[in-house]
C-alpha positions as CSV (number, residue, x, y, z in Angstrom):
1,M,-14.5,-7.7,-4.7
2,C,-11.0,-7.6,-5.8
3,I,-7.9,-8.4,-3.6
4,R,-6.8,-4.7,-3.8
5,D,-10.2,-3.5,-2.7
6,S,-10.2,-5.8,0.3
7,Y,-6.7,-4.8,1.1
8,Y,-7.8,-1.2,1.2
9,I,-10.9,-1.9,3.2
10,E,-9.1,-4.0,5.8
11,L,-6.4,-1.3,6.1
12,A,-9.0,1.5,6.5
13,S,-10.8,-0.7,9.2
14,R,-7.7,-1.3,11.2
15,W,-6.6,2.2,11.1
16,H,-10.1,3.6,12.0
17,V,-10.5,1.4,15.0
18,F,-6.8,2.2,15.8
19,L,-7.2,5.9,15.9
20,L,-10.4,6.0,17.8
21,L,-9.7,3.2,20.5
22,N,-6.2,4.5,20.9
23,T,-7.7,8.0,21.5
24,Y,-10.2,6.5,24.2
25,G,-7.6,4.6,25.9
26,W,-5.3,7.6,26.2
27,G,-8.3,9.6,27.2
28,K,-8.9,7.1,30.1
29,L,-5.1,7.2,31.2
30,L,-5.1,11.1,31.1
31,G,-8.3,11.6,33.1
32,G,-10.6,12.6,30.2
33,Q,-13.3,9.7,30.8
34,F,-15.2,8.6,33.9
35,Y,-16.1,10.6,37.1
36,R,-13.0,10.1,39.6
37,K,-13.1,10.1,43.3
38,D,-10.9,13.3,43.5
39,N,-12.8,15.1,40.5
40,L,-16.7,14.3,41.0
41,P,-19.0,16.9,39.7
42,E,-20.5,18.7,42.7
43,A,-24.0,18.0,41.2
44,I,-23.5,14.3,41.3
45,A,-21.4,14.4,44.6
46,N,-24.7,16.2,46.3
47,Q,-26.8,13.5,45.2
48,T,-27.8,10.2,47.0
49,L,-27.3,7.0,45.3
50,A,-31.2,6.5,44.8
51,T,-31.4,9.7,42.9
52,V,-28.5,9.5,40.7
53,N,-29.1,8.6,37.0
54,S,-28.0,5.4,35.5
55,F,-25.2,7.2,33.4
56,D,-23.8,9.2,36.2
57,L,-23.8,6.3,38.5
58,A,-22.1,4.1,36.1
59,W,-19.7,6.8,35.1
60,T,-18.8,7.3,38.8
61,F,-18.5,3.5,39.4
62,M,-16.2,3.2,36.4
63,G,-14.0,6.1,37.7
64,H,-13.8,4.8,41.3
65,S,-10.6,2.6,40.8
66,P,-7.6,4.2,39.0
67,I,-6.3,0.6,38.5
68,Y,-9.3,-0.4,36.6
69,I,-9.2,2.8,34.6
70,A,-5.5,2.0,33.7
71,F,-6.3,-1.6,32.9
72,I,-9.1,-0.6,30.6
73,G,-7.0,2.3,28.9
74,I,-4.0,0.1,28.5
75,S,-6.0,-2.8,27.0
76,Q,-7.5,-0.5,24.6
77,I,-4.2,1.0,23.6
78,I,-2.4,-2.3,23.4
79,G,-5.4,-3.8,21.2
80,A,-5.4,-0.6,18.9
81,W,-1.6,-0.7,18.3
82,M,-1.8,-4.4,17.5
83,L,-4.2,-3.5,14.6
84,I,-1.4,-1.5,13.1
85,F,0.8,-4.3,12.3
86,N,-0.1,-7.1,9.9
87,K,1.5,-9.8,12.0
88,T,-0.4,-8.7,15.1
89,K,-3.7,-7.5,13.6
90,L,-5.8,-10.5,14.5
91,I,-4.5,-10.7,18.1
92,G,-5.6,-7.1,18.2
93,V,-8.9,-7.9,17.2
94,A,-9.1,-10.7,19.8
95,V,-8.0,-8.3,22.4
96,L,-10.6,-5.6,21.2
97,L,-13.6,-7.7,20.8
98,P,-14.4,-8.4,24.4
99,I,-13.8,-4.8,25.1
100,L,-16.0,-3.4,22.5
101,L,-18.7,-5.8,23.6
102,N,-18.5,-4.8,27.0
103,I,-18.6,-1.1,25.8
104,I,-21.7,-2.0,23.8
105,V,-23.7,-3.5,26.7
106,F,-22.5,-0.6,28.9
107,D,-23.8,2.1,26.6
108,A,-27.0,0.2,25.8
109,L,-27.9,-0.2,29.4
110,F,-26.6,3.0,31.1
111,F,-26.8,5.8,28.4
112,D,-29.9,7.9,27.6
113,T,-28.4,8.8,24.2
114,Y,-27.1,6.4,21.6
115,G,-24.2,8.1,19.8
116,A,-21.5,6.3,21.7
117,L,-23.4,2.9,21.3
118,A,-23.4,3.7,17.5
119,S,-19.9,4.4,17.5
120,A,-19.0,1.1,19.5
121,C,-21.2,-1.0,17.1
122,I,-19.4,0.5,14.1
123,Y,-16.0,-0.3,15.6
124,L,-17.2,-4.0,16.4
125,L,-18.5,-4.1,12.7
126,L,-15.0,-3.0,11.5
127,L,-13.3,-5.7,13.7
128,F,-15.8,-8.3,12.0
129,T,-14.7,-7.1,8.7
130,I,-11.1,-7.6,9.5
131,L,-11.8,-11.1,10.6
132,Y,-13.9,-11.7,7.4
133,L,-11.2,-10.5,5.2
134,N,-8.7,-12.7,7.1
135,K,-11.2,-15.7,7.3
136,E,-8.7,-18.2,5.9
137,Q,-6.3,-17.5,8.8
138,V,-9.1,-17.4,11.3
139,I,-10.6,-20.8,10.2
140,A,-7.1,-22.4,10.0
141,F,-6.7,-21.3,13.7
142,I,-9.9,-22.5,14.8
143,K,-9.3,-25.9,13.3
144,V,-6.0,-26.0,15.2
145,L,-7.9,-25.3,18.3
146,L,-10.5,-27.8,17.7
147,K,-8.4,-30.6,16.4
148,P,-8.9,-33.7,18.4
149,K,-5.9,-34.7,20.6
150,D,-4.4,-38.2,19.8
151,L,-5.8,-40.2,22.7
152,N,-4.1,-43.4,21.7
153,N,-1.3,-42.8,24.0
154,F,-3.9,-43.0,27.0
155,K,-4.5,-46.4,28.2
156,T,-6.9,-45.3,30.9
157,K,-10.3,-46.9,31.2
158,P,-13.3,-44.5,31.0
159,L,-14.5,-45.1,34.5
160,K,-10.8,-44.7,36.0
161,T,-10.7,-41.4,34.0
162,L,-14.1,-40.2,35.6
163,L,-13.1,-41.0,38.8
164,I,-9.6,-39.3,38.5
165,V,-11.3,-36.2,37.1
166,I,-13.9,-36.2,39.9
167,V,-11.1,-36.4,42.5
168,L,-9.2,-33.7,40.9
169,I,-12.2,-31.3,41.0
170,A,-12.9,-32.0,44.6
171,V,-9.4,-31.2,45.4
172,I,-9.4,-27.9,43.0
173,F,-12.6,-27.0,44.8
174,G,-11.2,-27.6,48.3
175,I,-8.3,-25.4,47.6
176,E,-10.4,-22.8,46.0
177,Q,-12.8,-22.7,49.0
178,G,-9.8,-22.8,51.5
179,I,-8.4,-19.6,49.8
180,V,-11.9,-17.9,49.7
181,N,-12.4,-18.7,53.4
182,I,-8.9,-17.2,54.3
183,L,-9.3,-14.0,52.2
184,G,-13.0,-13.6,52.8
185,H,-15.9,-13.6,50.4
């Protein structure tokens, strides 16, 4: 594949995901997705939890919190818009990957039809295409993350290091449990 072809493939991938996830994000913010507490379909509102099908139960649960809906919608919009700009495209991919993986698992577990799942899988494939077409940058980034630290400045003995780490873990655990006990489980 020539460089020009890969440029067009990447650009089409970025724009396709941008257009669709931007639309879905705004759809959430404008009330077009999920069953909301103040707009629950009557047929679902009159059922008991035990009789509601998995899709309606999941759709109602996801729509229960306006803050959660806003978080998901804004995250999709931010990630989608980052895909537009060359300097932020890989950050956009990093934002959208966990969102799409969550959507795929959600759709696979709760939907009776698979059109939405297929779309989410295509968006995920397009994100992987963007990563692949930018593999040099991705590999360089991973190398920086995995580069070992220069430990020559540390003169601590291994046993002393282990003891310090164990004490710090105990302190962190104690603080965490104190906060949990104050706020409740």
